[in-house]
C-alpha positions as CSV (number, residue, x, y, z in Angstrom):
1,M,61.0,80.6,147.7
2,I,57.7,80.1,146.0
3,A,55.0,79.7,148.6
4,Y,52.1,78.7,146.5
5,V,50.8,78.3,142.9
6,T,47.2,79.0,142.0
7,V,45.4,78.0,138.7
8,G,41.9,79.0,137.8
9,A,39.2,76.5,137.0
10,D,35.6,76.9,135.8
11,D,34.6,73.4,136.8
12,I,36.1,72.4,140.2
13,A,34.8,68.9,140.1
14,V,36.6,68.3,136.7
15,A,39.7,69.9,138.1
16,K,39.6,67.7,141.2
17,R,39.4,64.5,139.1
18,F,42.4,65.6,137.1
19,Y,44.7,66.8,140.0
20,S,43.7,64.0,142.3
21,A,44.9,61.5,139.7
22,F,48.5,62.4,140.5
23,L,49.0,64.9,143.3
24,P,48.2,62.4,146.2
25,A,50.9,60.0,144.8
26,L,53.4,62.9,145.1
27,G,52.4,63.3,148.8
28,Y,49.9,66.1,148.5
29,G,46.8,66.1,150.7
30,L,43.6,67.8,149.6
31,K,41.3,70.2,151.5
32,E,38.2,71.3,149.8
33,G,36.0,74.3,150.5
34,P,33.8,76.9,148.9
35,E,37.0,78.6,147.8
36,G,38.2,75.6,145.7
37,L,40.8,73.0,146.1
38,S,44.0,73.3,148.3
39,Y,46.7,70.7,147.8
40,A,49.5,70.8,150.4
41,L,52.3,68.5,151.5
42,P,52.0,67.2,155.1
43,I,53.5,69.0,158.0
44,G,54.9,67.1,160.9
45,P,54.6,68.3,164.5
46,G,57.1,71.1,165.0
47,Q,58.0,71.3,161.3
48,A,57.7,74.3,159.0
49,P,55.4,73.9,156.0
50,V,56.9,72.2,153.0
51,L,56.2,74.6,150.1
52,P,54.8,75.3,147.6
53,D,51.1,74.6,148.1
54,F,49.0,74.2,145.0
55,Y,45.5,75.8,144.7
56,V,42.7,75.3,142.1
57,K,40.1,78.0,142.5
58,P,37.3,79.7,140.6
59,T,38.3,83.1,139.3
60,F,37.9,86.0,141.7
61,D,36.4,88.3,139.1
62,G,33.8,85.7,137.9
63,R,35.0,85.7,134.3
64,P,36.1,82.4,132.7
65,A,39.4,81.0,133.8
66,S,42.1,80.9,131.2
67,A,45.6,79.3,131.0
68,G,48.6,81.6,130.8
69,N,50.6,81.5,127.6
70,G,54.1,80.3,128.7
71,A,53.0,79.5,132.2
72,M,53.7,76.0,133.5
73,T,53.7,74.3,136.9
74,A,56.2,71.4,137.4
75,F,55.9,68.6,139.9
76,E,58.8,66.4,140.8
77,A,58.2,62.7,140.8
78,R,60.3,60.1,142.6
79,N,61.6,58.4,139.5
80,Q,61.0,57.9,135.7
81,R,58.4,55.1,136.2
82,Q,56.4,57.4,138.4
83,V,56.5,60.1,135.7
84,R,55.1,57.6,133.2
85,D,52.5,56.3,135.6
86,L,51.2,59.7,136.8
87,H,51.2,61.1,133.2
88,A,49.0,58.2,132.2
89,A,46.7,58.6,135.2
90,A,46.3,62.3,134.5
91,L,45.4,61.6,130.9
92,A,42.8,59.1,132.0
93,A,41.4,61.7,134.4
94,G,40.7,64.2,131.7
95,G,44.1,65.8,130.9
96,F,45.5,66.4,127.5
97,D,48.9,65.3,126.3
98,E,51.5,68.0,125.6
99,G,54.5,65.7,125.4
100,Q,54.9,62.0,126.2
101,P,57.4,61.2,129.1
102,G,61.0,61.0,127.9
103,F,64.3,62.8,127.7
104,R,64.6,66.2,126.0
105,A,67.8,67.1,124.2
106,S,67.7,70.7,125.6
107,Y,67.8,69.5,129.2
108,G,70.4,67.6,131.3
109,P,71.1,63.9,130.6
110,H,68.9,62.7,133.5
111,F,66.0,65.1,133.2
112,Y,63.0,62.9,132.3
113,V,59.7,64.8,131.8
114,G,56.2,64.4,130.6
115,Y,53.9,67.4,129.8
116,L,50.1,67.7,130.1
117,R,47.3,70.2,130.0
118,D,44.7,70.1,132.7
119,P,41.0,70.3,131.6
120,Q,41.1,74.1,131.8
121,G,44.3,74.3,129.6
122,N,46.9,74.9,132.3
123,K,50.3,73.3,131.4
124,I,51.7,70.8,133.9
125,A,55.0,69.0,133.9
126,L,55.9,65.8,135.8
127,F,59.6,65.2,136.0
128,S,62.4,63.2,137.5
129,N,66.1,64.2,137.5
130,D,67.6,61.2,139.3
131,P,71.3,60.7,138.4
132,N,71.0,57.1,139.7
133,E,68.6,56.1,136.9
134,P,69.6,55.5,133.2
135,G,70.1,58.8,131.4
136,R,69.4,60.0,127.9
137,D,72.7,58.7,126.6
138,G,72.8,55.4,128.4
């Protein structure tokens, strides 16, 4: 199980604007500190943490943050409409389009996805894979 994902950011305020445009709608809460941004799903009393957490932090070595070639973090939305809405919100908050929401021929018939780059260049996917919604062929 993946426990957490961390991406680097040179401008934490810009990163906060971008990630706060869609992560709270997916249930993530935000804690801020000198170490950066920590987004986590809520934990009920007596429950184990719901993973993964998502962190946005300055680099540890002080050099500029960079996006990994081939690296991507995907967040599951509740439905296709939420994918579209959150993709648009993330673009309005400073993100860059990497693929408008829609179906992709190389994935299953219900896999609906939109791709973005955060202001630092990290690739993000927002997807829904609900078999109760219309699929690519219907």
